[in-house]
C-alpha positions in Angstrom: -129.0 2.0 92.4 -127.6 2.0 88.9 -129.1 -1.4 88.2 -132.5 -0.2 89.5 -132.4 2.9 87.4 -131.4 0.9 84.3 -134.3 -1.6 84.9 -136.8 1.2 85.4 -135.6 2.8 82.1 -136.0 -0.6 80.4 -139.5 -0.9 81.9 -140.3 2.6 80.6 -139.1 1.6 77.1 -141.1 -1.6 77.2 -144.4 0.1 78.0 -143.7 2.8 75.4 -143.4 0.0 72.8 -146.4 -1.9 74.1 -148.5 1.3 74.2 -147.4 2.0 70.6 -147.9 -1.4 69.1 -150.3 -3.1 71.5 -153.5 -3.9 69.6 -156.1 -6.5 70.5 -157.9 -5.3 73.6 -157.2 -5.5 77.3 -157.0 -9.3 77.6 -154.4 -9.5 74.7 -152.4 -6.7 76.3 -152.4 -8.4 79.7 -151.2 -11.6 77.9 -148.3 -9.7 76.3 -147.3 -8.4 79.7 -147.3 -11.9 81.2 -145.3 -13.3 78.3 -142.8 -10.5 78.0 -142.2 -9.4 81.7 -142.7 -12.8 83.4 -141.7 -15.6 81.0 -139.1 -13.9 78.8 -137.4 -11.1 80.9 -138.1 -12.3 84.4 -138.6 -8.7 85.6 -141.9 -9.7 87.3 -142.5 -13.0 89.1 -145.5 -15.2 88.2 -147.0 -14.6 91.6 -146.6 -10.8 91.3 -148.3 -10.9 87.9 -151.2 -12.9 89.2 -151.7 -10.5 92.0 -151.5 -7.6 89.6 -154.2 -9.1 87.3 -156.5 -9.8 90.3 -155.9 -6.2 91.4 -156.9 -4.9 88.0 -160.0 -7.0 88.1 -161.2 -5.7 91.4 -160.0 -2.1 91.6 -161.6 0.7 89.6 -159.8 1.4 86.3 -159.3 0.0 82.8 -157.7 -3.4 83.0 -154.6 -3.1 80.9 -153.7 0.4 82.2 -154.3 -0.7 85.8 -152.2 -3.8 85.3 -149.3 -1.8 83.7 -149.4 0.7 86.6 -149.4 -2.1 89.2 -146.5 -3.9 87.6 -144.6 -0.6 87.5 -145.3 -0.2 91.2 -144.0 -3.8 91.9 -140.8 -3.0 90.1 -140.2 0.6 91.3 -142.9 1.6 93.7 -144.3 5.1 93.1 -141.7 6.1 90.4 -142.2 2.8 88.6 -146.0 3.1 88.7 -145.7 6.7 87.3 -143.3 5.8 84.5 -145.3 2.7 83.5 -148.6 4.5 83.4 -147.3 7.5 81.4 -145.4 5.3 79.0 -148.4 3.0 78.4 -151.0 5.7 77.8 -149.0 8.4 76.0 -148.6 6.8 72.6 -152.3 6.1 72.1 -153.1 9.6 73.5 -150.8 11.3 70.9 -152.3 9.2 68.1 -155.8 10.2 69.2 -154.7 13.9 69.2 -153.6 13.6 65.6 -156.8 11.8 64.5 -158.9 14.4 66.4 -157.2 17.3 64.6 -157.7 15.6 61.2 -161.3 14.9 62.1 -162.0 18.5 63.1 -160.1 19.8 60.0 -161.6 17.4 57.4 -164.8 16.1 59.1 -167.0 18.0 56.7 -165.4 16.6 53.6 -167.0 13.8 51.6 -164.0 11.5 51.9 -163.9 11.8 55.7 -167.7 11.2 55.9 -167.3 8.1 53.6 -164.5 6.8 55.8 -166.5 6.9 59.0 -169.7 5.8 57.2 -168.1 2.3 56.8 -166.1 2.4 60.1 -169.3 3.1 62.1 -170.9 0.0 60.8 -167.9 -2.1 61.7 -167.9 -0.7 65.2 -171.4 -2.0 65.8 -170.2 -5.5 64.8 -167.3 -5.3 67.2 -169.6 -4.2 70.0 -172.0 -7.1 69.2 -169.1 -9.6 69.1 -167.8 -8.3 72.4 -171.2 -8.8 74.0 -171.5 -12.4 72.7 -168.0 -13.2 73.9 -168.5 -11.8 77.3 -171.8 -13.6 77.8 -170.1 -16.9 77.2 -167.1 -16.1 79.4 -168.6 -14.2 82.4 -172.0 -15.6 83.0 -171.5 -19.3 82.7 -174.5 -21.3 84.1 -175.2 -18.9 86.9 -178.9 -18.2 86.6 -178.7 -15.1 88.9 -176.0 -13.5 86.7 -178.1 -14.2 83.6 -181.1 -12.4 85.2 -178.9 -9.4 86.1 -177.5 -9.4 82.6 -181.0 -9.4 81.0 -182.3 -6.6 83.3 -179.3 -4.4 82.5 -179.6 -5.1 78.7 -183.3 -4.3 78.6 -183.0 -1.2 80.7 -180.1 0.1 78.6 -181.8 -0.5 75.3 -185.3 0.7 76.4 -184.2 3.9 78.2 -181.2 4.6 75.9 -179.2 5.5 79.0 -177.4 3.8 81.9 -178.9 4.2 85.4 -176.3 3.9 88.1 -178.7 2.4 90.6 -179.3 -0.6 88.3 -175.6 -1.4 88.5 -175.3 -0.8 92.2 -178.2 -3.2 92.8 -176.7 -5.7 90.4 -173.6 -5.6 92.5 -175.4 -6.0 95.8 -177.8 -8.8 94.8 -175.0 -11.5 94.7 -174.1 -10.5 98.3 -177.6 -11.6 99.5 -177.3 -15.2 98.3 -174.3 -15.8 100.5 -172.1 -17.4 97.9 -169.7 -16.2 95.3 -169.1 -17.0 91.6 -165.9 -16.7 89.7 -166.2 -15.3 86.2 -163.5 -16.3 83.7 -162.8 -12.7 82.7 -162.3 -9.5 84.7 -165.1 -7.2 85.6 -165.8 -4.6 82.9 -166.5 -0.9 82.9 -169.0 0.7 85.1 -169.1 4.4 84.2 -172.1 6.3 85.6 -173.1 9.8 84.9 -171.3 12.1 87.3 -173.7 14.4 89.0 -173.7 18.2 89.0 -172.3 18.9 85.5 -174.1 21.4 83.2 -174.9 20.4 79.7 -174.3 23.7 77.9 -170.9 24.0 76.3 -171.5 26.7 73.8 -168.8 29.1 72.8 -165.0 28.9 73.2 -163.5 26.8 75.9 -163.5 28.6 79.3 -162.0 27.7 82.6 -165.5 26.6 83.7 -165.9 24.3 80.7 -162.4 22.8 81.2 -163.2 22.2 84.9 -166.4 20.4 84.0 -164.5 18.1 81.6 -162.0 17.3 84.2 -164.5 16.7 87.0 -166.9 14.6 84.8 -164.3 12.1 83.7 -162.5 12.0 87.0 -165.7 11.3 88.9 -166.8 8.8 86.3 -163.5 6.9 86.4 -164.0 6.0 90.0 -166.8 3.7 88.9 -164.8 1.9 86.1 -164.1 -1.8 86.7 -161.9 -3.3 84.1 -162.0 -2.1 80.5 -163.3 -2.9 77.1 -166.3 -1.8 75.2 -168.5 -1.8 78.3 -167.4 1.8 78.7 -169.2 2.8 75.5 -172.9 2.8 76.8 -171.9 4.8 79.9 -170.1 7.4 77.8 -173.0 7.6 75.5 -175.4 8.3 78.3 -173.4 11.2 79.6 -171.7 12.7 76.6 -174.6 12.5 74.1 -177.8 12.3 76.0 -177.2 14.3 79.1 -174.6 16.9 78.3 -175.0 17.0 74.5 -171.3 17.4 74.0 -171.3 15.3 70.9 -173.9 14.3 68.4 -174.7 10.6 68.0 -172.7 10.4 64.8 -169.7 12.1 66.4 -169.9 9.6 69.3 -169.8 6.6 67.0 -166.8 8.2 65.3 -165.1 8.7 68.7 -165.5 5.0 69.5 -164.0 4.1 66.1 -161.0 6.3 66.7 -160.3 4.5 70.0 -160.4 1.2 68.1 -158.1 2.3 65.3 -155.4 3.2 67.9 -153.6 0.8 70.2 -153.8 1.0 74.0 -156.9 1.3 76.2 -160.4 1.9 74.7 -161.0 4.6 77.3 -158.6 6.8 75.4 -161.6 7.8 73.4 -162.2 10.4 76.1 -159.3 12.4 74.6 -161.2 12.6 71.3 -164.3 13.7 73.1 -162.4 16.3 75.0 -160.7 17.6 71.9 -164.1 18.1 70.1 -165.5 19.9 73.1 -162.5 22.2 74.0 -159.5 21.5 71.8 -156.1 20.4 73.0 -156.8 21.5 76.6 -160.0 19.5 76.7 -158.3 16.4 75.4 -155.5 16.6 78.0 -157.9 17.2 80.9 -160.2 14.4 79.8 -157.3 12.0 79.7 -156.0 13.2 83.1 -159.5 12.9 84.5 -159.8 9.3 83.5 -156.3 8.0 84.4 -155.3 10.0 87.4 -157.7 8.4 89.8 -156.7 5.0 88.4 -153.1 5.8 89.2 -153.8 7.1 92.7 -155.9 4.1 93.6 -153.2 1.7 92.5 -150.4 3.5 94.4 -152.6 3.8 97.6 -154.2 0.3 97.6 -151.4 -1.9 96.1 -149.6 -2.2 99.5 -152.8 -3.4 101.1 -154.1 -5.6 98.3 -153.5 -9.0 99.9 -156.1 -8.3 102.5 -158.7 -6.9 100.0 -158.2 -9.8 97.6 -159.5 -12.2 100.2 -162.8 -10.4 100.8 -165.6 -12.5 99.3 -168.0 -9.7 99.5 -165.8 -7.5 97.3 -165.6 -10.3 94.7 -169.3 -11.0 94.8 -170.1 -7.3 94.2 -167.7 -7.3 91.2 -169.4 -10.4 89.8 -172.8 -8.6 89.8 -171.3 -5.5 88.2 -169.7 -7.6 85.5 -173.1 -9.1 84.6 -174.7 -5.7 84.5 -171.8 -4.3 82.4 -172.1 -7.1 79.9 -175.8 -6.4 79.6 -175.0 -2.7 79.0 -172.8 -3.7 76.1 -175.7 -5.7 74.5 -178.0 -2.7 75.1 -175.4 -0.4 73.5 -175.2 -2.5 70.4 -178.9 -2.0 70.0 -178.8 1.8 70.7 -175.9 2.6 68.5 -177.0 0.1 65.8 -180.1 2.2 65.2 -178.0 5.2 64.3 -175.0 3.6 62.4 -176.9 0.9 60.4 -178.9 3.4 58.4 -179.2 1.5 55.1 -178.5 -1.7 53.2 -174.7 -1.2 52.7 -174.0 -0.4 56.4 -176.0 -3.4 57.5 -174.0 -5.6 55.1 -170.7 -4.1 56.3 -171.7 -4.9 59.9 -172.8 -8.5 59.1 -169.6 -9.2 57.1 -167.4 -7.7 59.9 -169.2 -9.8 62.5 -168.8 -13.0 60.4 -165.1 -12.3 60.1 -164.8 -11.7 63.8 -166.4 -15.0 64.6 -164.3 -17.2 62.3 -161.6 -19.3 64.1 -158.7 -17.5 62.3 -159.3 -14.0 63.5 -158.4 -10.9 61.6 -157.1 -8.0 63.9 -159.9 -5.5 64.7 -157.9 -2.4 63.4 -157.5 -4.1 60.0 -161.3 -4.8 59.8 -162.1 -1.2 60.8 -159.7 0.3 58.2 -161.1 -2.1 55.6 -164.6 -1.0 56.4 -163.5 2.6 56.1 -162.1 1.9 52.6 -165.4 0.2 51.6 -167.3 3.3 52.9 -165.1 5.6 50.8 -165.8 3.5 47.7 -169.5 3.4 48.4 -169.8 7.1 49.0 -167.7 7.8 46.0 -170.2 5.8 43.9 -173.2 7.7 45.2 
């Protein structure tokens, strides 16, 4: 028992460090876990890791957080899953809280406006790069997936919203052809608008408002597959267009905050919750997104071997992946209309995109901060 407790403590410290320093997106974080936990430390076997990665691809939830929770479950069952999940998410959550407080305190000042003036343009470039990368890696030469991708992109850009039925249909269509494709990357986010939530949030945060925040993000998280920027268009449809919790400018800033910090992109919900209802709103938004992910992992992990062999489940996820990739492309169009407001922002976006596409890549947080500095300089000149 002493050795088990010591190993769980070491696992907790590892995920605390990864959650604090882990930049680069879900695929990079998954790679770190494989290198550190499998190759170097030997805490997780190669087979257990592969099963965990497959589980994170198929089960609802952001990829990196889902994988961390699953590996924690492998090492220490429920206690291990709990410690790994909290340790991995907590650092980025605390960072977002600090940035949220600064944003609320100084958001009206010229220097803060200038900072996000440049950052917003860089965010659009990152979303566009993500769409290009996912098109290459997930669609391949499968004509049906290309059709689903195109339909999703056009619907998202045209309606400026995400219609859940489009994604459900995209998941069902591959089932009809009787065969299955195997994308090279995990399925991405599918976050529909949760029904039955009122739009008005005027006045101080009440119990009703806090309950709405919790139920919205909890209900939405049940439809998240994987992670990454595919979550952005779905959050936009609910947070900005339906509920009017944030303005379009605030939403772009929220996405930027999630990219500045390490950890999962979906931690942006804490920023959204903070702007709506302060600290309590941030906490409940984060709980709403991650608690279902945790429960699904703990409940389904023991039965995963049977689920992983189901071809219909895999085919459905393939269709959802194509639709989610199309949603990213549509989101780049939607948000680009707001963030690329003039010549300087267009130039910042183009330069950022060019730097993202070069072989020797610059880390995204560095590009975002550099764009923010450029924005400060430009706003200071005007």
